[in-house]
N, C-alpha and C positions, 0 to 999 in steps of 0.2 A: 760581476764577471764570472765568479765561481759558479753561481746558480745557473747562468744562461749558457756559458761556453765551456766550462771545465768538463773533462771526461776522465773516468777512472783510469789510472795507469797501474801497471804492474811491473815492478822491477824484478825480473825473473831471468834465470840463466839455464832453463831446461830446454836447450836446443841441441839438435844432433847434426853432426857433420857426416854426410852420407856419400857413398860412391855414386857416380853418375849412372852406371849401367854395368852389364856383364859382357865380356868378350869371350865367347866359347869357341875353342878350336877342336876339331876332330882329326885324328891322324890314323892312317892305315899303318899297322905294325906287323912284324913277322910273328905269327902265332906259334911258330915252332920254337921260338926262344922263350926262356923262362922269365918270370917277373923279376924285377930288380929294384934297388933303391936308387932313384935318380939323383938324390942329393949327394949320396956317398959315391955314386958311380955314374957321373954325367956322360962319360965317354963310352958307356955300354953300347954294344953293337945294335941292340934293339932301339936305342935312342937315336943313334947316328943314321940308321936306315929308315926311319919313319918317313911317311909321305903326308904332307899337309893337305888334306882333302878340302878344308875350309877355304884356303887360298885358291886351290885349283878350281873350285866352284864359285869363286867370288862372294863367299859368305863371310866376309870380314868387314868391320866398320869403315875401313878406309876405302872400300871399293863401292862403286855405284850399285845400289841394290837391284836396279833394273836389269843388270847383267847376270845376276846370280841364278844358279840352278840348284835343285835339291842335291844333297850328297848321296851318291849311289853306293849303298852298302849291302853286304851279304849277311843273311840271317845266321845266327849261331857263331858268329866270328867276333873275336875281341877287337874293339877299336879303342884307341887312347883318347881320353877327354882331358883337356886343359882349360881352366877358366881363370880369367883375371877380373876382379872387381875394379873397374877403371875409374879414374878421375875425369874431370872436365877437360883437362889439358893434355892427357896422354892415354895410351892403351895399356900402360903398366899397371900392375896391381897396387892398390893404395894401402899403405901400411896402416895397421890397426883394425882393419875390418876382418872379423872372424865370425863365421856362422856355419853351423851344422844344419844341412837341409834335410828335412824329413817329409812326412806327409801332412804336416801342420798346414792349415789353410792360410796362415800368414807368412810362411816361408817354406818353399818347396821347389823342386825341379821336376817338371812333369812333361812326359812325352804324350802330347795330345794327338788322338787319332785324326787324320786329315784325308781319309779315303772315302769310298762309297759306304752307304749305310748297310745295316744288317740284313736287308732284303737279299743282298748278293754275297756279303762277306760273313764269315763265321765268327770272327773276333774283332770287334771295333772298340775294345776297351782302351782307356788311357792308362799309362803306366807311370809310376814314380821312380825316380832315381835318387840314390843317397849320395850327396856330395858334401864335402867338408872343405870350406875355404878358410885357410889360416893366413892371417896377416895379408889379406888381399889376393891370395893365390891358391889355386888347386892345380897340381901337376901330376900327370902320369897315372890317371885313374882309368882302368880298363873296364869296359862294359860291353855287353852283347845283347841282342834281341832275338826272340825265338819265334818270330813269324815274319811274314812279308806284308808290306803296305806302306802308306805315306803317313808320316807323323811330323810334328814340329815340336821342338824342345823349348820350353819357357821356364825361366828362372824368376822368382819373385821373392821379395823380403819386405814386409811392412813393419816388423818388430824393431828394426834398427832405428826407426823414427818414432817409436812408441811414445816417447816423452812429448812429442809435438801434437799427438792426436788422441791419446787415451784419456777419456774424460775422468777416469779415476785418479789420474795424476794431475789434472788441470781443473779441479773443482773450484779453486779460488778464481780461476779465469772465467768460469761460466756463470758464477753467481754474484758477480759484482756490478752488473749493469753494463758490461762491455758490449760493443757493437757485435752482433752475431757473426758478421763476416770475419771478425778477428778472434773467433772462439778457439781456433786451432792455429798452430804455427806452421802447418803444412796442409795442403789440399788433399783430403782423404779420398777424393775421387780421381786423382791424377797421378802421373809419374813424371810430369814435365813442369816447366815454369809456366805459370798462368798469368792472366792480365792483372790480377790484384797483387802481384808481386810474390805470392807464395809458391814454393816448390811443391811438387807432388809428394805424397807420403810414401808411395810405393817405389822401391827400387826394382827394376825389371829388365829383362833382356830384350824387351820390345820397346826401345827408347828412340823415338824419331827425331828429337831435338839435336841439333848439330853442336857438339862440343868437340870431343876427340874423334867423333865419327857418327854415323847413322846406324843404330843397332836394330836388328830384327831377330825374332825367334828363329832358331836354326831348323830348316826343313831337311828331313831325312826320308829316303826311299829305300826300303829293304827288299832284296831279291833272294831267290833260292841260291844256295852255294853249290848244290849238286842234285842229281837225281839218282836215287837208289833203284835198282832194277832186279827183280827176281823172276825167273822163267821156269815154266814147266812144259815139257814136250810130250806129246802123245800122237798116236797114229790111228787112222781108219775110223770107220763108223762107230766102233766100240771104245774109242779113245784109250787104246791100250798103251801102257807106259812103254818107253823105249827100252829095247834090249839089243844084244848083239845080233839077233835074228829078226829085228823089226823091219817090216817093209810095207809099202803101200803101192797100189797099182796107179799107173798114170790115169789122170781123170780131168775132165773139164769142170773145174770147181765153180764156174758161173752157173752150172746146172745143179751141181751137187757138191757141197763143201765137206760132207762127211768123209768122202774118200780123199783124204789129204793128210798132210802133216800139220798138226795143230800146235801153235806156239801161244801159250797163255802167259801174259806178262803183267806184273804189277809194278808200276812206276810211281815212286814216291818222291815228292819235292821235299828236300831237307835243307837245314842249315848245317854249318860245319860241325857243330858239336851237339846237334839235336837228335834225340832218340825218337821223337815223334815227328809226324808229317807237319808241313806248314799249312795250316788249315785255311789260310786265306788265298792259297794258290788254287782258286776255283774260278769258273766262268763268271764274268761280270764283276769280279773283284780284281785279282792280280795274276790270274793265269795268262799265259802267252801261248802263241803258236809254238809247237815244239817239233823239231825235225828228228825222226828216228831212222837209223840205219841198221838193218839186220845183216850182220856179216855171215857169209857162208863160204865153204870151200869152193875151189875152182871146179867147174863141171867139164866133162869131156864132150857132151852132146853139142853139136853145132847146127842141128836142124830142127830143134823143137823149142817152142816158147815156154817160158817159166812164168807162172801166174800166182798172184797172191791177193787175198782179200782180208781186210782187217775190220773188226767190229769193236765198238765201245760198249762195255758192260756196266750196268749200274750196281748199286750196293748189294743187291741180291743175286748178282751173277747173270742177270738176264740181259739180252741184247737190247740196246736202245734203238728203237725203230728209226731208220733213216740215217743213223750214225755209222757209216761204213766207209772205208777207204780201199782203193784197189790199185793195182799196177801190173805191168807186164815187163819182163826182161826178154827182149826180142831174141828169136832164134839166131844163133851165131855169136851171141854175147855170152861167153862162158864164164866171165869173171865178174859180171855185174851183181850188185847187191840190191835187195828190196829197199826202197826209200819211201818213207811215209811222212807227210807233213800233217801232223795231228793238230787241228785247230784248238784254240783256247776253249771253245764251247764243249769240248769233250771232257773237260775237268769239272765234273758235276759237284755241286755244293755239298750234297750229302755224302760224298766220298772224302771230304776233308783233306784235300791235297794229294789224293792217291788216284791214279788212272789204271783201269783194268782193260787191257787190250787182248782180244782174241784174234790171232792171225792164222789163216789157213793157206797152205803152200803146196803147189804141185805143178807138174809138167802137163801141158795140154796133150792129150793122146790123139788128137785129130791130125795124125800124120800118116803118110802112105809109104814110108820106108822103115826098115828095121832100125831099132834103137836099142843099144845095150843098156842093161840096168845101170843106174847112177847111184853112187855112194855120196850122199850129201851130208856134210856136217855143218850145223849152224853154230857159229862161234861167238858172236857178240850181238847185243842190242844196245845201241848207243843213242842217248838223248841229248839234244842241244837246243836251248832256247835262244841262242844267238845274242845273249846279253853279256857284254863285257864290262867287268868291274875293275 
């Protein structure tokens, strides 16, 4: 019986009790309020006024994942991240599980790029986040991102189960004639329960098996927080800078744009705290159509039309052929403002999130009645991409 049927056995106790998965929640918080110790001060106003974006977008294990949508976030803005390492029976943090997540390949928190490729976008890199889960819980960690785009956040940990798969710890199990399928105490290729009865060695935030819920990596979409605009005004064919005595003759700018008021505008897509432009806000990547309103003072003339033509300039300041917008404020409309719908295609990749518009403005002189000189002050240039966060 021993020779024909007996199999080597190993009386060992090197097993790990692991969390099922990670439940990550993202909150919108008031960035004007300072950081605080949530353990010592749980009733802090910043904590009481947070908005649960994960629940809002159905990105929590207890919600049907088919109804989920990416979390819509703003670049350069601090969001709060909470994480529970959960058990099979609940979404609470499991006591005893402690892990510092770094860039180690066996334990990390990674924001993976999930947008168009580098043909269209300027930055498609993945990013690492530094998390520290203590006794099953991470609370109130603030993070921000400095570009726009789609990402998903994945959390993994293989070292917690290292005693079940590391051959250096299980040499006695590998060299005694054991059945190869029993060489490890967990499945090194999986994070779930498999048909041979072993559990996966990897703890991950992408955990489809139903215990306390169905877990998925968290999808995030970042947008600009604001547009910074700088303007330069000049007049006439020589582009003279404005002064108290600046003037320009009325002219039909469809025939000659030189005789006009020239408004040069640099529009930069930015995050809340970003000093640099959002380099992925470019055509084919994450640029959107943007509405521009050029504010001006009220005019008195009620019998002449007001005309404007706007051009898109490239990185060397040259006009892009075919990229122009124009409009007319009809005679009698003395309070109207120039309106431009600038398409996403105007945001050129080599401009890295900056738009350069040249807008030429004048009254049409094709009138047969006297018109007094007009004193026009251009007051604002406002940009709006109509995205509400």
